[in-house]
N, C-alpha and C positions, 0 to 999 in steps of 0.2 A: 504494500500500500504506500502511496506517495504522501509525504508529510506536507500539507499546504503551508506550514510555517517555516519550512526549510528555505534557507537563502544560499544553499550550496551552489557554487559556480558564479556567484555575484560578487562584485567588488564595490564597496561603498566608502565614500569619503565622509568622515565626521569631523567637522570643524569644532574647535573648543573641546576636543576629546580628552584632554588631560585632567579635567576636573568636572564636578557637578553633573548636570544632565548629559552633557556631551560624553563624559566618561561612561556613565550608565548605559547610554545608547550604544557606544562602541563595544562594550562588553556583552550586551545583549545580542547585538547583531553577530558578533563573533561566535557566541554560543549557539546561534542558529545556523552556523555554517558559512557565513559571509567572510570574505577577506576584507579587512577594514584598514583604510588609510587613516592614521591618526594625524590630523592637522591641528597643531596647537603651538602657539608661541611660548607657552609656559610662563606667562606673566604672573606676578604676585597678585593676590586678591585685590590690592589697591591699584592695580594697573601698571605698576612700575616693574622694571627689570625684565629679563627673559631667562628661561632655563629649559633644557630638554628633559629635566627630571619628571614632571608630571606625565608627559607622553611616554617616557621610558618605563614608568611604573605600570601603565596600562599595557604596554607591549609585553613586559616581562611575564605577566599572568597568562598571556595567550600568544606565545611566540610563533605558533604555527599559523595563526590567523590574522595577526595584526601587524601592519607595516608602519613604522614611524616615517613620516614625510616632513622634511624640512620645508618650511614655507618661504624662506628667504629666496628671492629670485624667481618665484613662480608667477608673480603678477606681471602683467604686461606693462611696459613703460607708460607712465602717466596715470596709472590706477593706484589708488592708495590701498593699503591692506591693514 
């Protein structure tokens, strides 16, 4: 029987996946079989600084399903991110 909740074979980008709702969504999607791109700047809760640590923590738990994606350089020139 086919599982209608399966996301096997899908790749999903989750922005803000290092913390909060984004993190919860990334983990849920990975548990359903999706490959998840974790897109997160890793800023502090007050909006300052950057760190790969939040995204790396999400990835560590699901190494086979989650990909850490660096955001730097992905935006087209002239677009803010």
